N, C-alpha and C positions, 0 to 999 in steps of 0.2 A: 656421287652416288653417278654411277655409268650410263651415259650418254642414252643408251639403249632400254634400261632400265626407265629412265624418268620419260623417255617415249613412251613407254608402257603404263607410267603413272598418268598420264597427261589424257589418257583415254577414258579415266574416271571423270567423275563431275568436280569443275571448276569451283571450287569454295569464292564466294565472293564476298573478302574481309577487304578493307577499303580503308584507308586512314590520310587526312589529309590534313597538312598544317594549314591553320588557321591566316596564317602572314599572307598573302600572292596568292592562294589558290583559286582559282575560277573555276567556275562552271563550264560544263559543255555549249558551247553556241547550239540555238535551235537549228529547227531541223534546216661468211664467219671471216674476222679480219682481228689483225694482231695490234698490239699498242705499241708506241714507243717512247725512250725516254731520251728527256731531253740530255745534250752534252752540260758535262760539269762549265765549262762554258757559255753555258747560255742563262747566264742568271738574267741580264735584261735582252731578251732575242733579237738580235741584227739577221743579217740575209741568210747566213750560211747558219745559224741558231735556229732560225726557222722552217731551213731546209731541214735539218735534222728534227725538229720539232713534227714534223709533218713525214716522217719515213713509216708508214703503216708497216716496214717487215721487221722492226726492232723488237724484244721483248721489255714489257711491263715490267720492269724490275725481277727479271727469271729468275736470278739468284737467291731472293728471297722468299719472291710469290709462286713462283711454277707457272701460272695461267697467262692466255692472252685475252685480250677485252674482241668479245664475239659482238657483230652486229644484231642485233635482234630486232628491229625494227624499225624501217626507214622512209621516207617520203616518198612518194609517186615524182616529185616535180621540184620544181621551186617553186615557195610560198605554200606549200603542203601544211598542214597542220596537226600537232601535236599539241592535245586538249590537256592532257594530264598525264604524270609519269606519277603513281603513289604507291604507297607500300607500307602494311603494318603485317604482323605473325606471319604468315606463312604463306601470301599471297602480294604478290604484285601485280596494279594493275595499270594496263598501258590505253590512252582512249583517245582516238583520233575524229573527226569529222565523220559520221556514218560506220564508226567500228571499232571496237572494243576487243582489248583480247588481258587473259589473266593467265599468271604463272603461278602453279600450286607449290612451294615448296623448290626443288629440285627439277622440274618439270618442266619442258619447254614452255615459252607463250605460244598460248594459240587461242585462236577465235572465240567469245562467247557474250551471250546478249547484254546489252546495257544495264549496268547496276545502278544507273539515275530512271530509269521510265519510270513513272507513274511519279514521278516527285514534282511537285509543284516547284519553280524556280521561274526567274526571267536570266538572261545573259548577264545581265551587270552588275547581280547577286550574288555577294559574296556565299561559297555553300563549303561545308566542310561536313567528312563523312568517318566517322568513327566506328570501330569495333571490329566486332570476327562471328560469322557463323554459328550460331543463328540469330546473333542482336546485333544489329547494325540501326545506328544513331547517326542523324541529319539536322545541321543547322543550317538557317539560311537567314541571313540579314540584309538588309533594303536601308540604303543611305536617304535619309530624309531631311540631311540637314548640310548647309554647306564644304562644312569640313568632314572631309571624306572619314574621318575615321569616329566622327559620331554617329552612332548609327541608334534608331530607335526602334525600329519594326524587325522583331526579332522573330522567328519560330522556330522548332522542333519536331522532326520525324523518329519514328521508331520502324524499323521494319524487320517483319516475323511471317514466317510458316503458315500460311494458311489453306484452307480445306480449296481453295480457287487459285493456290498459288503465292506469291512473297508480293506483299503491299505495302506500300505505305501509308502510315496513320497518325496525323499531324497530332500534338504534345496538348493538352488542353492544361491552360493556365500558365504557360510557359510566362515569365518576363519578357515584355518585347518597350518598356522606356527605359532603357537601360544600354551602356555602352558595354559591348563585348569585347569582352579582355581574351578568352580563352576556350575552347571545346573542344575537351581530351574526353579518350577512354579510361575507366577508370572503374577496376574491383568489378567486374562484369557489365557494367552500365557507363554511363557519360556522366562528365562534369562540365557544364557552364559556369564562367567564371565572368562574372561582373564587377564594373564600378560607377562610382558618379559619376553622371554624365560630364558636369564644368572639370571635370579632369584634366579632359582629352580634346577640349579648346583648343591646345595649341603641341608642340612635342614635348610638351612639360606641365606639371598637372600647376594651376591656378590656385593655393588655396588663399583664405581660409576657403575650408572645407564646409560642407551644410554640418552645423551644430548639431551632433545627437543623434546623427546619420554615420554608419560605418564606412569604411575606406572603398568596402568590397562586398559583394555577393558569390555564395555559391549555391549552385542548385545543383543536384541530381536528379538522374532521371534513368530509371529501370526499366528492362527489358519488356515491361507493360507497359510502357506511359508513365509510370508513376512517377511525381514529384518527390525530392526528398531534401534536406538541406544539411546534408551531412558536417559533424564536427570535426575540422581537419585537423585543428588547432595553428591554424594563419596565423600569427601576432594582429591583434588588429590595428596596429600602428604601421603594418606592411602594407605598401601601395605595390601590388603585381600589375606588369603590364604583358607579362607572355607566358605561357607555362606549354610546357611538353609530357608526355606519359607514353610508357609502354602498356598502360593497362594496370602495373602493379608498380610503378616509380613514379612519382609527380617530382615536377621542378619547375618553381617560379624563379621566374627572373622580375626583380624591382629594389625597392628601395622601403628605407624606414622613413617615415615622416616626424618630421622633428616638431611636440605640442609645443601650443606659446605659454606661457604662464598664465594662471586663474582656471586653465581648464576643470572640471570633474568628471565622473565615469560614465555623468548621462546629458553631459554637452559637451565634449571636445569641443577645438579647433585645433589645426596645425599652421604652423607660420610657413615662409614662402620657402623653406628650405628641406631638404630630401639627405638622410645621411647613409651614404655609401650605396655602391654598387653591390646588390645582394644576389645569392642563389638558395634558396630554399629548396633543400629534396627529402622527400621521406619514401620508406618501404612499406606498403601494405598498411599495419596500424600501429607502424612505430612514429618519433615523433618527428619533427621536421629537425633537419639539422642547416645550421645558416654559417655559410660559407661566403666572407667577403672577395669581393675581385675586385674593383678601385675602390679604396678611400675616399671619400669626397665628402664636402661640404656645400651643396648646391644643388639645382634641381634636374637629377638624374635624366641623360637623353633615351627618350625611348625606340630612338633609331639603332639603338643597343639589342642586338635580335639575340633569339634564344633558339637552338639547334640540340638534336637529341633525342635520347628516350632513356633506355632502362638504365644503360651499364654507364653514361657518362652522361653531364649536361654541356653543352659548347655554346660558351659568352662568343656573339662577336660581333667586333668594336664598331662602333659607328665611325664613317668614314673623314677622318681627320688627320692629319700630321700629325707627327710624333711630338712636336714642337710647342704643343698646346694652345696653339695662335690659330690656327687655320684649318677649318674645315673645305671640302672639296666635292663636287657635285651639287652644289647650289644647297647642300642644306647650312641651317641656323641652329646652333643646339649652346646648352646654357652651360656645358660643363667642361668644355673644352679643356682649361688648366689641369683638372683634374686625372685627364689621360694623358698628359704631357708624360714621356716616354714610351708608352704601351698600346697606344693605336697600332703598331703594328704586329701584336699581341692577339693569337685565339689561343682563349681559357677554356681547359679541360678542366673540369668538375667530377669527381668522382670520389668510390671509396665510403666506405664507411664513415669515415672522421671529413668529408668532403674536400680532399687531398687537392690543389690545383695546379695543374701543371700549364708553362706558359710554352706556348709555341710560338716563332715568329715565321711569318708566311710572307716578308717583304722584307727587300734592301734599304739601307739610305735613299739609293739613288729614284725609289718608286713609291714615294710618300702619297701618289694621286690613285693607288692602288687597295682595296679592301678585301676581304671574304666579302662573297657573294653566297655562298651555301655551303656546310660542314655535315660529315657525320661519322661515328663512330664505328669501327668494326673490329671487334676482338680490343687488342690494344693498341689498334691501329688507328691513327684519325687521319681520313679526305677531307679536302678543303677545295673549291673552288676560286681560285681569286683572281678581280678585274681589276681593268682600270680604269680612269677617267677618259683619259684622252689617248693614251698608248697602246701597245701591242695588244693580239685577242688576250682572252682568260685561261688562264692555263691551268692546271693539275694537279695538287701538290700531297705527297704521301710523308705522315708525318710517322717515323719507327725510333722510338726510343728520346724522341726528340730530336731526331734529324729528320731535314728536311730532304726531300726528292722529287724534282718537276719531272711533270709528265707529261705527255700528250696520246692525244688521243688517233686512230687511226684516221687518214681520208680516206673519202667513199669518192666513186667513178663510174661514170655509165657504163655496164655491159648489158650489149641487146636488146635499148632501152628501160632497162631497170638501173636502181642505183645499188652497189655492193662495193667493198672495203677496196681502194684501189690497187692494183699490181704494178707492176714495172714495166713502162710504155705508156702506162693511162696517162689524163690528165688528171691530174688528182683535184677536188676540192676538199680541204683543209675543215677539218673539226673542231669546235668550241664545247668546251664543258660549260654546263648551265646549271645541272641541280644533278645531288646524288640522293639514292635511294641505298640502304645497306640492311641485309638480316645474318642476322649471324648462326652457322660461325661464320662466314665466308663469302656472300652472296653478295657484291656491288653491280648497281644498276647504273648508267651515266645517262643521264639528259643531254644532248646536245643539237647542235646548231652547225650546218654547215653549209660553204660556199660562201655565195656573198650576202654579207650582214643584212642589205636592205630586202633579201626575199631568199632568203635558205631552205636548206632541204632539211627536215627534223628528221633526227636521228638517235635508237636507243644504244647503248652500250651495253652486256653482260660480262662480268669476269669469265671464262670458260661457259661449260652449255652450250656448244654452238648449236645451229640451227638455221633455219631457211630465215630470214626475217619476215618479220609482219610489215604488209605494203600498208602503208598511210596515205590515204586520197587528198 
C-alpha cells in the first residue's frame, strides 16, 4: 500500500488486537533510515567489519528485498523505556512509559489509549494478552514459590465492548493452583495450557508424576468468559512446556514421557526419562502431526524455546556447544549429549507433513552464541543471534537455507531528537533484540542503541517510513 494511503487509513480507529508471547513478556510498570548488510568477510566481526555493520546507508539485501528499514519509534534519551513490542493479526502494539501506539495493517504507527487500562496487575506479574477485537483475553500469573517458573496464583480476563466502553472482566473459576505452560489465541477464544506443578521445579521434569493425574490440562476461554475443556487430541503421555498459535494453527513443544512398567489406564506413572524433542502441530479441527526434532532419551531441556505461529514453528536450541558436553551462560541441562552436532541449528517445522528445515546460525568459532529470537515471514526466516562474551548480537536472514548477516541503522542526535545517523554524525550503533512479523511482508525489529548499560530503545520497520514516535 502506498504511504499516502496508509496515512489515510491511520485516521480510522485503531484496532486493539495484541498478542504477547508467554515467555519473557512483562507488563508495563506503573504509573527514516536504511539498514546495512555485513560484508561477506564479517563472519566474526572485527573493527573493520563492525564499521561496515554500522553503516546506516547500505541496503538491506536490496537485490532481493527492495525495502529499507525505517525508524518508527525511538527513545527520547539514553535509559528511556520500551515496555513492549507485540503483534498479532493486523495490529502491532508499541508501548512505552506513558505512551502507547498502534499500527493497523499497513498504516503508520499512531498514538492511542493504553490497552491495559483497567486491568489489575502488578509490575512483577507475568502478563499475556491475546486475541483480536472484539474479543481480547488476558492472563496474569503471579509467582508464589521460590522457583520463578512455579506459578500458583493465576487469573484470566476477557475484554469486550459494553455500554460504558471497553472493560476487562475477570474469568470466574479459572484454575489457580497449576503451573502455566502457555496462553494462546485459539478458534476465536483463548487456550490456557497448564501442567503438574512438581514437573517445573527444575529445568526438566521430576517424575514419577502423581499417579492417576494427567501430565497437562487444557482450558478454553470463550469471548464471554465461559470456561470449557476442549478435546484437542493431545496424546496423554506428551509433556508440553511451550506453545504458539496464530488462532488457527497450534504448535506444542515437548517430549513423550516414558511409562514405568505395571501402570494401568487409571493409575499410571512415568520414569525419569523423556523420549525425543517433539513438535506437535495441528490446523483447525485436524489431528496433531508429530515431528521429532532431536532424537533423545533424556530429560529434555525446557530451555529449548518455541517461536513462530501459523506458517511455521521455530525451535530455538538451548545455549550449548556442539560438542554435547558444555553449556554456556550458566545453564545446566540434562540433554547436552543429545544436542551434539545440532546446537548450532535453528529448526523450522512447517508443511502438512511437518517437514523440518535445519538452519545453521553460527560458525565453529562462535560456540558461545545462541538464537535469542526468531520469526517467519513468507518463506524467509529471520533470527537474532547473540553471544555470551563477544560481539554485539546480529540479525540473520535465511532464504532457501542461505544465511545473510545484516545490521541495523545507527542513530544520532539531530536537533535534540534521535534519528537515523547521516554522514558526519556521531553514530550510536543499534543492536537487534526482538522480531515481530506480519504476513505478507511486514517486519518489525526492537533494538537497543548506544551504550549497553544505558541504551536508547528503538523500533525499526521494513519500509513504511514515518516520523518516529518518541518514547519517554
